[in-house]
N, C-alpha and C positions, 0 to 999 in steps of 0.2 A: 607500490600499494597501492589497490585501488579504489575509485573514487565510494564514496559515501553511497548507500542506497537509499532514494528521499520516499522511504514508505511512505510516512504522515503526509508528505505534501502530495504525492500521487490519487491516497486514498481520498484528502480535502479537496483537491481539485479536482477531479476526473470521476463522472458521473458513468451509473452502470450503463444507460445508454449510448453514451458516447462510447465507450469498451466494446459495449455489443457492435455498434456500428464498426469500427474501427476493425474489430477481428473477422467482421464478414458474416454475423447473424442476420439472418432477415427474419424480421417478424411476421407472426404467424396468425391472422385473423384479428389481433388487439394489439397496439405497438408495444405493448411490455412483454408480449407473450412471445417465447423462440422456441424452436426446436434444440433440445439439450445439448450440451456438448459431450455427455458421459449417456446417455442411452439413446434409444429411436425413437422417444418421445418428440410428436411435431411439433408442440405448443405448449406442454407444461414447464421450460424455463422460464419463470418471472424477473424481470430484469428492474429492481428497485434503481433508485438513485446511490444508494451506497453497495449496495450487495445484489446476490443472484440466486433464487432457490428453485428446484427440477421439484415439482410436486409428485412427479412420477416415480423418480431413484432416489430420490430424499440429498441427494446433494445440494451442496448451501454451502458460500461463501463469498468473498469481496470481492470486491472490482479486480482486483491482481490478481485473485485465485480465479475466475472467470477467463480471465485472457492465458495464465497460464496452463489452465485446462484446454482450451482452445487450441492452443500453441504446442498442446505439448511439451512443455519446459517446467524449470523450475519456478517458484513463484520470485525469487529473486530478479532472475534472468528477465521476468513480464514486466518485476517495476521497473528496471533498467528499461528495457525497450519502451515501452509507455511513456517514461519520463523523458525519454528525448525524441519519442512523436509528438508529444504534448506540449515540447518546451519547457520542461519541469526540472530544476535544478536545486539541487540540495540545499538548504540552510546552512548559512557557517554554522559552526560551533560555539565559534565568538565572533564578539565586531571588533572589525581590526581598529586598534586606536583606543580601546580599551582596555584599563590593567584587566590581567587573566588575576584569579583569584586562586592562591597558592595552599589554602584550606581543603582540606577533603572534608570526608563526609561525620559527623557529629564532631566538628572542632579539631580533629588529629590530621597534623600534617602529612602529606607522602611519608615521610622519612622516619611516622611515628613518633615524633613530639606532641605533647598534649598544650592545646594554645586554646587562649582563653576561658572563660566558665572561673566556679567562683575560688577554684584554688589556685589563680594564678596570681 
């Protein structure tokens, strides 16, 4: 079983300018303008803290999508690589030492028994 992909951790801690520098994009004229990863435009790709948008071809995406487009790979693989490069680990699904709830969604246990509620 492979490790969980830290989507929210990468989106929350890695900024667009950091990703642009990491993937090798060079600024054109202004610090937030770059050459697009999809079209031949030299300065239409604007990189913001949480996303990127090309005003020439219309491409838009998150920082993970920007890395995936530059590396020509899937977003999941780009997220794994960014997490590794920036030292981000996936958050644990539960805290060790704390009891794990056995009750599922809407008061139904995993085996289908009703728990809690007015009929109990």
